[in-house]
N, C-alpha and C positions, 0 to 999 in steps of 0.2 A: 597103636594107631596104624590103620592100613594105608596103603599107598593112595587109595581113592580119597580117604579122608584128608590126606595131606594136600591133594590137588584141589579139593573143593574150597571155594572162596569162603571166607568167614561170613557168618550171618550178621547182618546189620539190622538194628531195630528200625521198624517202619517210621518214616518221618511224620510228625504231627500235621493235622489239617491246618491249612493257612487260614488267616482271618477272613479271606474272601469267600471261603466255603461255609462260614457260619450262617445260620438262618437270621433273618432280620426280624426284629420284634417291633411292630408298629402299634402305637397307642393313639386312640382318638376318643372324643367324647360325643355322646348323642343324647340329647335331652337331659344333660347334666350327669349322665352315667358314663364312666370310662370303660372302654373296650380295648382289649389287647389281642392282636392276631400275629401269627408267625408266618413269614414268607421266605422263599429261597432268596439268596443274595442278589440274583439277577432280576427280581420282580420289579414291575413298573406300577405306576399309578392306576393303569387300566386293570391290573391284577387286583389291586386293593378295591377298586370299584366293583369288580365282578364278585369278589368274595363277600363284600358287605351286602350287595343286592341279594345274594343267595342266602346268607346267614340271617339277615334281619327282615327278609321279605319286603324289600323296598324296590320298586321299579327303578331301573337305571335313569329314566328321565326325571325322577324326583330327587336324585342325588345332587347335593352341593357340598363342597368341601371349603371351609374357610381356613386357610393356612396362613399362619403368621410366624415370624415377620415376613413382609415383602411380597409373597406370592399372591395373596388375596384370595378371591373366590374362584374355584375351579369346578367345572361340572362336565359330565359326558355330553357329547363327544369332546374329548380334551383337545386343546390346540397342540399339545405335545403328549400324545398317548404313550410314548416310550420314556417318559420322565422317570428316572430310577427312584425307587423308594428309599434307597440308601441316602439320597440327598435330602430326604424329608424327616429323617429320624430325630434330628435336633429341633424340629419345629413343632408348634402346637397345631393340632388338627381338630377342628370341630365339624361334625357332620350336621348339616342343616337339611333335614328330610323327614317328612311324615311317613309313618308305616302304612301298609295297606289297610290295616284295621282302623287306623285313625281316619284315613280317607273315606272308608265305608261309613264310619259313624257321622262324618260331616255331611255326606250325601243322603243319609237317611232322613225321612221327614220327621219333623218335630211332633211330639205328641200333642193332640188337640185338647184344648181345655174347654171345660163346660162354660159357655158364656153366661150362664145363670149362677155360676159359683159366686159366693160372697166375696172371694178374694179378688175377683175381677171387677174393676171399677167401670161404671158405664161411660161410654164415649161421650165427650162433651165437645162442642164446636170450639175451634181455636179463636182466641180473642182477635178481632179484626181491628186494624188500625187504618184510619182514613189518611193515607199519605198525601192526598190532594189537599185536605184541610191543613195538614201539618206544613206543607209547602206554602200554602197561602198565608198562614200565620207568620211564617218567616219572612214573607215579602211585604205584607200589608200590616205594618206595625210601626212602633217608634224605635228607630234603629239605634239611637244614642240617647242615653239619659244623663243629665248633667245637673247636679245640685250646685248651689253657689258656695264655694269653698270658704269665703270670708265671713259667712254668717254662721251662727252657732249650730252645732250638730248637723253638719252636712250629710253624715251617714244616715241620719233619720229622714232627711229629705229624700235621699236616694231610695230608701225603702218605700216612701210614699209614692214616688214616681214609678217604682217597680210594681207597686200595688195597682196603680192605674193601668199600667201596660198589661198586667196579668188579669185584669178584670174580665170575666167571661163575656159580659155584655158589650164592653168596649171592643174586645177582640172580634165578636160576631159582627158588630156594625162596621168595623174597619175592613173585614173580609167582604162584606156585602157591597160596600161602596168603593172598595179597592183604594182605601186611603193609605198612603205611605208617607210618614213624617220623618224627616231627617234627624231632628233634634227636639226632644221634650225636656224643658228645663223649668226652673222656678224663677219667679221675679222677686226683686227686693221690694217689700211693701213701701218703704220710704221713698223709693224712686217713682212710685206710681200712685201717690196720694196727694191730692190738692184740696183747696177749699171747696171746689165744685164736686168732689167725689173721689172715688178710688177705682182703679182699673183692676179687674179680676183676671183678665187673660188677654193675650195677644197672639195673632197668627201672622207670620211674615212670609210673604211670597208663596202663599197658598200651600202651606205645609212644609216649607223649608225649616222653619223654627216655630214652635208653639211654646209660649211662656204662660205659666199658671201661678196665681197668687196662693201659695200653699200656707203661708204663715199668718198668724194674727198680727195686728198692727204693733202690738207690744213685744213681739218675738218671744212670747212665753208659751206658745203652743201652736197647734195647727188647726186650720179651719175645718168645718164639717165635711166629711168625705163626699157625701152625696151632692152638696153644693158645688164642690170642686169638680166632681164628675159631670154635673150638668154644664158647668162652665167649659169643660173639655168638649162636650158635645157641641156647644155653641161654636167653639174655635174650629172644630173639625168641619162644620158646615162652611166655614170660610175657605176651605180647600176648593170649594166649587163656586161660591158666590162671595164677592167682596162687599157689596152694599147690603144694608139691612132692609131689603125689600121683601115683598110678599114671598117670592121664591125661597129666599134665604130662611125666613121664619118657618115655612112649611117643611123645609129640609131639617132644620134644627129640631122641630117637634118630632119629626119622623125618627131622627137618630136617637133622641131621648127615649122615645117609646121602644125602639129596638134594643137599646141598652138595658132598659128595665126588664123587657121580656127575655133577653138573653142572659140575664144575671141569675143563673140557676142556684147560686149560693145564698138563697133565702134573703132576697132583698138587698143585696150588696153587702153582705156580712164581710168582715175583714178577712183577708187572705191569711194574715199572720195574727199572732196574739197581741201585736202592738196596739196600744190604745191611742188613737189620734184625737186630740181634744182641742176646743177653742173656747176660752172662758166666756166671752162676751157676745159672740156673733152667731149663736145658734139660730136666732130667730130670722135672720135674713142677711143678705150680703152687705147692705148699706152702701152699695156703689153700683156703677155700671160695668157691664162685662168688658166691652171694648168700644173702639170707635170705628169698627169695620176692619176688614182685612187690609193690611198694609202691603204695598208692592214696592219693589226696588229698594235702594239704599244699601248700605254696607253694615251688616249686623256683626258687631264685634263684642264678644264676651271677654271683657278685660277690665277697663277702668272702673273703679268703684264709683266715681262721680261722673257727672257730665251727661246731660241729655236724658237722664232717666231711663236708660235702656231703650232709647227711643226709636223713632222710625228710621233714622239713618245713623244714630249714634250707638252707644252700648250701655248695658247694665249688667252687673254681676261680674264674676271673675271665673276664669277657667282653672282647671286643676294645675297646680304648681305655678300659679300666677301668670300663665302664658295666655295671651289673647288669641282668640280664634276668629279669623276673618270668615266672611261668607263662603268663600271658596274652600277654606279649610274645613268648615262645618260640613259642606256638601261632600267633600272627599272622605271625611271621617265616617259620615253616614253611609256612603257607598261601600267602604271597607267593612263596616259592621254588617251590612246587608249581605255581602258576599260570604262573610264568615258564617252567618246564620244559615244561608242556603246550603253551604257545604256540610254543616252539622246535620241538616235535614236529610241530605243525601246519604249520610252515614248512619242514619237511624237515631240521630240525637234529637235535637230540637228543644233543649232546655232554655229557660229564660236566663239572660245575663245582662248586666248593665253595660 
Protein backbone atom coordinates (compact mmCIF):
# COMPACT_ATOMS: atom_id res chain seq x y z
CA UNK A 1 0.00 0.00 0.00
CA UNK A 2 1.41 3.38 -1.03
CA UNK A 3 1.51 6.42 1.09
CA UNK A 4 -1.20 8.01 -1.10
CA UNK A 5 -3.45 5.07 -0.47
CA UNK A 6 -2.98 5.45 3.20
CA UNK A 7 -3.98 9.11 3.11
CA UNK A 8 -7.11 8.61 0.94
CA UNK A 9 -10.30 8.44 2.96
CA UNK A 10 -12.12 5.17 2.87
CA UNK A 11 -14.90 4.94 0.28
CA UNK A 12 -18.41 4.87 1.69
CA UNK A 13 -21.40 3.50 -0.12
CA UNK A 14 -23.77 6.13 -1.51
CA UNK A 15 -26.76 6.74 0.80
CA UNK A 16 -30.13 5.45 -0.56
CA UNK A 17 -32.74 7.90 -1.89
CA UNK A 18 -35.11 9.17 0.77
CA UNK A 19 -38.87 8.55 0.59
CA UNK A 20 -39.45 12.16 -0.41
CA UNK A 21 -37.56 11.53 -3.65
CA UNK A 22 -39.82 8.65 -4.77
CA UNK A 23 -42.37 9.37 -7.54
CA UNK A 24 -46.02 9.62 -6.58
CA UNK A 25 -48.48 7.20 -8.14
CA UNK A 26 -51.97 8.69 -8.55
CA UNK A 27 -54.98 6.57 -9.50
CA UNK A 28 -58.36 7.96 -10.62
CA UNK A 29 -61.37 6.57 -12.43
CA UNK A 30 -63.01 8.00 -15.53
CA UNK A 31 -66.25 6.52 -16.91
CA UNK A 32 -65.69 3.50 -14.70
CA UNK A 33 -62.15 2.86 -16.01
CA UNK A 34 -59.19 3.23 -13.60
CA UNK A 35 -56.15 5.24 -14.74
CA UNK A 36 -52.77 5.43 -12.98
CA UNK A 37 -50.18 8.16 -13.56
CA UNK A 38 -46.79 8.79 -11.99
CA UNK A 39 -45.69 12.24 -10.82
CA UNK A 40 -42.66 13.78 -9.11
CA UNK A 41 -43.08 14.05 -5.34
CA UNK A 42 -43.52 17.82 -5.44
CA UNK A 43 -46.38 17.73 -7.98
CA UNK A 44 -49.64 19.54 -7.31
CA UNK A 45 -53.24 19.11 -8.37
CA UNK A 46 -52.57 21.54 -11.21
CA UNK A 47 -49.98 19.10 -12.59
CA UNK A 48 -52.54 16.30 -12.41
CA UNK A 49 -55.08 18.44 -14.27
CA UNK A 50 -52.60 19.36 -17.01
CA UNK A 51 -51.49 15.76 -17.52
CA UNK A 52 -55.07 14.47 -17.77
CA UNK A 53 -56.04 17.23 -20.20
CA UNK A 54 -53.14 16.29 -22.48
CA UNK A 55 -53.41 12.51 -22.18
CA UNK A 56 -57.19 12.13 -22.47
CA UNK A 57 -57.79 15.12 -24.79
CA UNK A 58 -60.18 16.79 -22.40
CA UNK A 59 -60.31 20.61 -22.32
CA UNK A 60 -59.32 21.94 -18.87
CA UNK A 61 -62.65 23.76 -18.59
CA UNK A 62 -64.44 20.40 -18.72
CA UNK A 63 -62.46 18.79 -15.91
CA UNK A 64 -64.09 18.06 -12.58
CA UNK A 65 -62.58 15.96 -9.81
CA UNK A 66 -64.78 14.38 -7.18
CA UNK A 67 -62.46 13.64 -4.27
CA UNK A 68 -63.67 11.74 -1.23
CA UNK A 69 -63.72 11.84 1.65
CA UNK A 70 -64.23 15.52 2.54
CA UNK A 71 -62.66 17.57 -0.25
CA UNK A 72 -65.67 17.32 -2.58
CA UNK A 73 -65.68 18.54 -6.21
CA UNK A 74 -62.65 20.49 -7.48
CA UNK A 75 -62.27 21.98 -10.95
CA UNK A 76 -59.84 24.36 -12.68
CA UNK A 77 -59.04 27.06 -11.94
CA UNK A 78 -58.50 25.59 -8.50
CA UNK A 79 -58.98 27.58 -5.34
CA UNK A 80 -55.71 26.00 -4.11
CA UNK A 81 -53.66 25.32 -7.27
CA UNK A 82 -50.62 24.29 -5.20
CA UNK A 83 -52.46 21.53 -3.35
CA UNK A 84 -49.84 18.70 -3.08
CA UNK A 85 -50.74 15.44 -4.75
CA UNK A 86 -49.11 13.63 -1.85
CA UNK A 87 -52.09 14.65 0.32
CA UNK A 88 -54.49 13.00 -2.12
CA UNK A 89 -52.89 9.57 -2.46
CA UNK A 90 -55.13 7.96 0.14
CA UNK A 91 -58.33 9.45 -1.32
CA UNK A 92 -60.70 8.26 -4.02
CA UNK A 93 -60.62 10.42 -7.13
CA UNK A 94 -63.30 10.28 -9.81
CA UNK A 95 -62.92 12.33 -12.96
CA UNK A 96 -66.22 13.80 -14.17
CA UNK A 97 -65.55 15.03 -17.70
CA UNK A 98 -66.61 14.25 -21.28
CA UNK A 99 -63.93 13.75 -23.90
CA UNK A 100 -63.65 15.94 -26.98
CA UNK A 101 -65.01 13.09 -29.10
CA UNK A 102 -68.06 12.75 -26.88
CA UNK A 103 -68.72 16.48 -27.07
CA UNK A 104 -68.50 16.36 -30.85
CA UNK A 105 -70.97 13.49 -31.05
CA UNK A 106 -73.45 15.40 -28.90
CA UNK A 107 -73.23 18.51 -31.05
CA UNK A 108 -73.63 16.59 -34.31
CA UNK A 109 -77.15 16.75 -35.82
CA UNK A 110 -79.25 13.65 -35.38
CA UNK A 111 -79.94 11.67 -38.55
CA UNK A 112 -83.25 12.55 -40.12
CA UNK A 113 -85.87 9.86 -40.37
CA UNK A 114 -88.21 9.38 -43.26
CA UNK A 115 -91.61 10.68 -42.12
CA UNK A 116 -93.29 8.16 -44.39
CA UNK A 117 -91.55 5.25 -42.71
CA UNK A 118 -93.87 2.63 -41.26
CA UNK A 119 -91.97 2.85 -37.97
CA UNK A 120 -93.01 6.47 -37.50
CA UNK A 121 -96.51 6.93 -36.11
CA UNK A 122 -98.57 9.82 -37.49
CA UNK A 123 -98.88 12.83 -35.24
CA UNK A 124 -102.17 13.01 -33.37
CA UNK A 125 -103.58 16.01 -31.49
CA UNK A 126 -103.22 15.87 -27.75
CA UNK A 127 -106.36 15.20 -25.79
CA UNK A 128 -107.81 18.50 -24.66
CA UNK A 129 -109.36 18.83 -21.24
CA UNK A 130 -111.89 21.55 -20.57
CA UNK A 131 -110.57 22.91 -17.28
CA UNK A 132 -113.35 25.51 -17.12
CA UNK A 133 -115.92 22.75 -17.23
CA UNK A 134 -114.02 20.79 -14.59
CA UNK A 135 -113.89 23.85 -12.33
CA UNK A 136 -117.62 24.48 -12.78
CA UNK A 137 -118.47 20.87 -11.99
CA UNK A 138 -116.54 21.16 -8.72
CA UNK A 139 -118.44 24.35 -7.83
CA UNK A 140 -121.97 23.63 -9.05
CA UNK A 141 -122.69 20.27 -7.52
CA UNK A 142 -123.97 18.51 -4.39
CA UNK A 143 -121.08 19.11 -2.03
CA UNK A 144 -122.08 16.56 0.63
CA UNK A 145 -123.96 13.28 0.31
CA UNK A 146 -125.54 11.79 3.41
CA UNK A 147 -127.56 8.55 3.63
CA UNK A 148 -129.59 7.79 6.75
CA UNK A 149 -127.40 5.55 8.86
CA UNK A 150 -130.21 4.06 10.91
CA UNK A 151 -132.01 2.64 7.86
CA UNK A 152 -130.98 -0.68 6.22
CA UNK A 153 -128.02 -0.64 3.79
CA UNK A 154 -126.93 3.01 4.05
CA UNK A 155 -124.02 2.23 1.73
CA UNK A 156 -126.48 1.39 -1.04
CA UNK A 157 -128.29 4.68 -0.50
CA UNK A 158 -124.95 6.45 -0.74
CA UNK A 159 -124.29 4.79 -4.10
CA UNK A 160 -127.72 5.95 -5.26
CA UNK A 161 -126.93 9.54 -4.23
CA UNK A 162 -123.56 9.29 -5.96
CA UNK A 163 -125.32 8.08 -9.10
CA UNK A 164 -127.56 11.15 -9.06
CA UNK A 165 -124.62 13.50 -8.52
CA UNK A 166 -122.64 11.87 -11.37
CA UNK A 167 -125.59 11.85 -13.79
CA UNK A 168 -124.37 13.72 -16.92
CA UNK A 169 -127.74 15.41 -17.41
CA UNK A 170 -127.92 16.60 -13.79
CA UNK A 171 -124.34 17.89 -13.98
CA UNK A 172 -125.07 19.79 -17.20
CA UNK A 173 -128.21 21.41 -15.77
CA UNK A 174 -126.45 22.41 -12.54
CA UNK A 175 -123.63 24.03 -14.50
CA UNK A 176 -126.04 25.90 -16.73
CA UNK A 177 -128.15 27.29 -13.86
CA UNK A 178 -125.20 27.57 -11.43
CA UNK A 179 -126.92 25.44 -8.79
CA UNK A 180 -124.82 24.66 -5.70
CA UNK A 181 -126.43 22.41 -3.09
CA UNK A 182 -124.85 22.05 0.32
CA UNK A 183 -126.33 18.64 1.25
CA UNK A 184 -128.15 15.93 -0.71
CA UNK A 185 -129.68 13.31 1.55
CA UNK A 186 -132.48 10.74 1.63
CA UNK A 187 -135.70 10.97 3.59
CA UNK A 188 -137.30 8.33 5.75
CA UNK A 189 -140.53 7.25 4.00
CA UNK A 190 -142.28 6.68 7.33
CA UNK A 191 -141.71 10.29 8.38
CA UNK A 192 -143.21 11.67 5.18
CA UNK A 193 -146.27 9.47 4.62
CA UNK A 194 -149.77 10.50 5.73
CA UNK A 195 -153.34 9.56 4.86
CA UNK A 196 -153.35 12.44 2.38
CA UNK A 197 -150.29 11.23 0.46
CA UNK A 198 -146.56 11.00 0.63
CA UNK A 199 -143.82 13.55 0.04
CA UNK A 200 -141.23 12.68 -2.60
CA UNK A 201 -138.75 15.51 -2.01
CA UNK A 202 -137.99 18.64 -0.01
CA UNK A 203 -135.77 21.69 -0.60
CA UNK A 204 -134.79 23.74 2.41
CA UNK A 205 -133.54 27.31 2.18
CA UNK A 206 -133.13 27.27 -1.60
CA UNK A 207 -130.47 24.62 -1.92
CA UNK A 208 -129.06 24.38 1.55
CA UNK A 209 -130.49 20.85 1.90
CA UNK A 210 -132.39 18.66 -0.58
CA UNK A 211 -134.09 15.46 0.64
CA UNK A 212 -135.25 12.73 -1.74
CA UNK A 213 -137.49 9.73 -1.14
CA UNK A 214 -135.21 6.98 -2.41
CA UNK A 215 -136.73 3.93 -0.74
CA UNK A 216 -139.99 2.09 -1.23
CA UNK A 217 -142.57 2.32 1.56
CA UNK A 218 -141.76 -1.24 2.66
CA UNK A 219 -137.99 -0.53 2.73
CA UNK A 220 -137.50 -3.58 0.47
CA UNK A 221 -135.97 -1.73 -2.46
CA UNK A 222 -135.47 1.61 -4.17
CA UNK A 223 -137.82 3.65 -6.30
CA UNK A 224 -137.43 4.03 -10.06
CA UNK A 225 -134.34 6.08 -10.90
CA UNK A 226 -135.99 8.32 -13.50
CA UNK A 227 -138.86 9.19 -11.15
CA UNK A 228 -136.37 10.20 -8.47
CA UNK A 229 -134.33 12.14 -11.01
CA UNK A 230 -137.46 14.06 -12.09
CA UNK A 231 -138.15 14.75 -8.42
CA UNK A 232 -134.64 16.13 -8.10
CA UNK A 233 -135.27 18.43 -11.08
CA UNK A 234 -138.39 19.67 -9.29
CA UNK A 235 -136.43 20.36 -6.09
CA UNK A 236 -133.62 22.11 -7.99
CA UNK A 237 -136.22 24.52 -9.41
CA UNK A 238 -137.00 25.50 -5.80
CA UNK A 239 -133.49 26.97 -5.63
CA UNK A 240 -135.00 29.84 -7.66
CA UNK A 241 -138.75 29.83 -6.98
CA UNK A 242 -140.41 28.89 -3.71
CA UNK A 243 -144.04 28.79 -4.80
CA UNK A 244 -145.55 26.44 -7.35
CA UNK A 245 -146.43 29.22 -9.76
CA UNK A 246 -146.14 29.48 -13.53
CA UNK A 247 -142.49 30.52 -13.41
CA UNK A 248 -141.65 27.55 -11.20
CA UNK A 249 -143.30 24.99 -13.50
CA UNK A 250 -141.66 26.46 -16.60
CA UNK A 251 -138.24 26.21 -14.93
CA UNK A 252 -138.96 22.64 -13.75
CA UNK A 253 -139.88 21.51 -17.26
CA UNK A 254 -136.81 23.25 -18.68
CA UNK A 255 -134.52 21.47 -16.19
CA UNK A 256 -136.15 18.11 -16.91
CA UNK A 257 -135.65 18.64 -20.65
CA UNK A 258 -132.00 19.70 -20.15
CA UNK A 259 -131.33 16.65 -17.98
CA UNK A 260 -132.75 14.27 -20.59
CA UNK A 261 -130.81 15.98 -23.40
CA UNK A 262 -127.60 16.02 -21.37
CA UNK A 263 -127.86 12.35 -20.40
CA UNK A 264 -125.54 10.96 -23.09
CA UNK A 265 -125.50 7.56 -21.36
CA UNK A 266 -128.43 6.29 -23.41
CA UNK A 267 -131.47 7.55 -21.60
CA UNK A 268 -130.19 7.57 -18.05
CA UNK A 269 -128.60 4.12 -18.01
CA UNK A 270 -127.07 3.17 -14.66
CA UNK A 271 -123.57 4.46 -13.97
CA UNK A 272 -122.76 1.25 -12.11
CA UNK A 273 -123.93 -2.32 -12.49
CA UNK A 274 -126.10 -1.90 -9.36
CA UNK A 275 -129.77 -2.72 -10.04
CA UNK A 276 -132.09 -0.34 -8.25
CA UNK A 277 -135.63 -1.67 -8.11
CA UNK A 278 -138.96 -0.84 -6.55
CA UNK A 279 -141.48 -3.69 -6.48
CA UNK A 280 -144.84 -1.88 -6.47
CA UNK A 281 -144.36 1.73 -7.54
CA UNK A 282 -143.13 1.60 -11.15
CA UNK A 283 -146.32 3.00 -12.54
CA UNK A 284 -146.29 6.25 -10.67
CA UNK A 285 -145.29 8.04 -7.55
CA UNK A 286 -148.56 7.79 -5.72
CA UNK A 287 -147.91 11.07 -3.94
CA UNK A 288 -147.05 14.72 -4.27
CA UNK A 289 -143.54 16.02 -4.71
CA UNK A 290 -143.52 18.64 -1.99
CA UNK A 291 -145.39 21.58 -0.60
CA UNK A 292 -143.08 24.21 -2.04
CA UNK A 293 -139.65 25.36 -1.01
CA UNK A 294 -139.26 25.81 2.74
CA UNK A 295 -137.45 28.81 4.15
CA UNK A 296 -135.93 29.31 7.59
CA UNK A 297 -136.04 26.88 10.47
CA UNK A 298 -133.28 24.76 11.99
CA UNK A 299 -132.61 21.61 9.98
CA UNK A 300 -131.16 18.95 12.28
CA UNK A 301 -130.20 15.52 11.04
CA UNK A 302 -130.40 13.64 14.28
CA UNK A 303 -133.46 12.40 16.10
CA UNK A 304 -135.20 9.38 14.66
CA UNK A 305 -138.59 10.66 15.59
CA UNK A 306 -140.25 13.97 15.93
CA UNK A 307 -141.45 16.39 13.34
CA UNK A 308 -141.04 14.06 10.39
CA UNK A 309 -137.83 15.68 9.30
CA UNK A 310 -139.94 18.73 9.04
CA UNK A 311 -139.78 22.33 8.26
CA UNK A 312 -138.12 23.29 11.47
CA UNK A 313 -137.50 19.91 13.07
CA UNK A 314 -135.40 16.95 11.92
CA UNK A 315 -135.56 13.59 10.27
CA UNK A 316 -132.90 10.95 9.81
CA UNK A 317 -129.62 10.53 11.60
CA UNK A 318 -126.12 11.67 10.81
CA UNK A 319 -123.08 9.43 10.76
CA UNK A 320 -121.97 8.14 14.14
CA UNK A 321 -125.29 9.29 15.64
CA UNK A 322 -124.29 12.93 15.79
CA UNK A 323 -126.82 15.65 14.90
CA UNK A 324 -125.91 18.30 12.37
CA UNK A 325 -127.33 21.75 12.84
CA UNK A 326 -128.00 24.04 9.91
CA UNK A 327 -124.77 25.91 10.58
CA UNK A 328 -122.79 22.67 10.74
CA UNK A 329 -124.33 21.47 7.48
CA UNK A 330 -123.33 24.72 5.76
CA UNK A 331 -119.80 24.54 7.20
CA UNK A 332 -119.40 20.93 6.08
CA UNK A 333 -120.61 21.81 2.60
CA UNK A 334 -118.15 24.72 2.41
CA UNK A 335 -115.26 22.46 3.45
CA UNK A 336 -116.24 19.90 0.79
CA UNK A 337 -116.48 22.62 -1.86
CA UNK A 338 -112.98 23.93 -1.02
CA UNK A 339 -111.56 20.40 -1.13
CA UNK A 340 -113.05 19.78 -4.58
CA UNK A 341 -111.72 23.07 -5.93
CA UNK A 342 -108.23 22.20 -4.67
CA UNK A 343 -108.45 18.80 -6.40
CA UNK A 344 -109.41 20.50 -9.64
CA UNK A 345 -106.41 22.85 -9.31
CA UNK A 346 -104.14 19.82 -9.05
CA UNK A 347 -105.67 18.11 -12.01
CA UNK A 348 -107.85 15.79 -10.06
CA UNK A 349 -111.51 16.29 -10.08
CA UNK A 350 -112.86 12.82 -9.18
CA UNK A 351 -116.21 12.25 -7.51
CA UNK A 352 -116.30 11.54 -3.79
CA UNK A 353 -118.95 11.33 -1.11
